[in-house]
C-alpha positions, 0 to 999 in steps of 0.5 A, spaced: 678 923 851 672 918 851 673 913 846 666 909 845 663 905 840 658 899 840 654 895 834 648 892 833 648 884 831 644 884 824 637 881 824 639 874 823 636 868 828 640 863 832 636 859 837 641 856 842 645 863 842 644 869 839 648 876 839 644 882 840 649 888 842 656 889 843 661 894 844 667 898 847 668 904 852 674 908 855 670 911 860 670 918 862 671 919 870 665 918 874 661 916 867 655 912 869 649 908 866 642 906 869 639 905 873 636 900 868 634 893 866 636 889 860 632 884 856 638 879 855 644 877 858 649 883 858 657 881 860 662 887 861 669 885 862 674 890 865 680 891 862 683 897 866 681 902 871 676 901 877 668 902 878 662 901 882 657 896 880 650 896 883 645 890 882 638 888 885 638 880 888 632 876 887 629 879 893 629 886 890 635 888 895 641 892 892 648 890 893 654 894 891 661 892 888 667 895 887 671 892 881 677 893 877 681 891 871 681 883 870 674 883 873 667 883 870 660 883 871 654 879 868 647 883 868 641 878 868 635 879 864 630 884 867 635 885 873 636 893 875 643 895 875 647 901 876 654 902 874 659 908 874 667 909 873 672 911 878 673 919 878 680 918 878 682 911 875 676 910 870 675 903 867 675 901 860 671 895 858 668 891 853 661 888 853 657 883 849 649 882 850 646 875 848 641 870 849 638 864 847 635 857 849 642 855 852 644 862 855 641 861 862 644 854 863 651 857 860 651 863 865 649 859 871 655 854 869 660 860 869 657 861 876 654 868 875 647 868 878 642 873 879 645 874 886 652 873 884 654 877 878 661 878 879 666 875 875 673 873 878 678 869 874 681 863 877 685 862 870 689 867 867 690 864 861 683 862 860 681 869 862 686 872 856 682 867 851 676 870 853 678 877 853 681 876 846 674 873 843 671 879 846 675 883 842 674 879 836 667 880 836 667 888 838 672 889 833 668 886 828 669 888 821 662 886 818 664 879 817 658 874 816 654 873 822 656 865 823 663 868 824 661 872 830 656 867 833 662 862 832 666 867 837 661 868 841 661 860 843 668 861 844 668 867 848 663 863 853 667 857 853 673 861 856 668 865 860 666 858 864 673 855 864 676 861 867 671 863 872 673 862 879 665 860 881 664 855 875 659 850 876 658 843 873 651 843 870 648 836 869 644 834 863 637 838 861 630 838 864 624 836 861 623 844 859 629 843 854 626 837 851 620 840 850 623 846 847 627 842 842 621 838 840 617 844 839 623 847 835 624 841 831 617 841 829 617 848 827 623 847 823 620 841 819 613 844 818 613 852 818 611 853 811 605 848 812 601 853 815 601 850 822 599 854 828 600 853 836 595 848 837 599 843 832 605 844 836 602 843 842 599 837 840 605 834 837 609 835 844 603 832 847 602 838 851 597 843 853 597 850 849 598 854 856 603 850 858 607 850 852 606 858 852 609 857 859 615 853 857 617 858 851 616 864 856 621 861 861 626 858 856 626 864 850 622 870 853 617 869 847 610 866 846 610 860 841 606 865 836 611 870 836 617 865 836 613 862 830 612 869 826 620 871 827 622 864 825 618 864 818 620 872 817 627 870 818 626 864 813 623 869 808 629 874 809 634 868 807 630 867 800 629 875 799 637 875 799 638 869 795 632 868 790 628 871 785 622 869 787 616 874 788 614 877 795 608 873 794 611 867 792 616 867 798 610 869 803 607 862 801 613 859 801 614 860 809 607 859 811 603 865 809 599 864 802 596 871 803 601 876 801 597 882 805 598 877 812 605 876 810 607 883 809 603 885 815 607 880 819 614 882 816 613 889 818 611 887 825 618 884 826 623 888 821 619 894 821 619 895 814 615 892 808 618 886 805 620 890 798 623 895 802 628 890 806 629 886 800 632 893 796 636 894 802 639 887 803 639 883 796 645 880 795 649 881 788 647 877 783 652 872 780 657 875 775 655 882 778 661 887 779 662 888 787 
């Protein structure tokens, strides 16, 4: 009988590494997924069984791999893939979908490139650590997001340490410097009504070039990133304070409550009040 479960990470915002989706499956014979493209990095580790994985390289040419227990495969954002379990010995695997500023650098450090997406272990002890970290994530029993993100870092560390094609990545380039400067500026001034011109001016960059940097590093425009950052901050305030919706909107850079509600719904899919009613922490002294 097929055993399957997956989970979506709660709406929390982590810049360097963020988790999106994770799960586990004991596949039926010949169970297939795709062809499909993903928006983020997605790693599958095969615990047992066999299967077939097909992915396109950077020239659009499809390559086929036959994989078994102990191996894995990394799907890059927007890479077309297809995978299917063996008809006689179907695979069992877990997966973790993640992204962030550091994601591309860390995946590359593990040697899992767009053209070389297959994970083979050179260190079985580190591979076991990686597997255990994946299981900690996918078996999560509603721990706080920081607990899961902490184990995401440990998972990636073990992935890099155990990979047979591990590479050493030296330093960071100008892109990382400007992204960091931009994020620091946003963090310090998001509540002051700043706009994209302010961010670009602070970094001494042309606005269009700043947009290209954000698209390359975060797959987002600066405007969308700023909106999401403000909305995330408003979620924190709605959970733990008694400020009104209008006051919270003003505190995160939206002096007009209508504009705040519209931005909030565009990101979260619900009105601020609706979201607050569903997610509000219990007050101190209230029975759990």
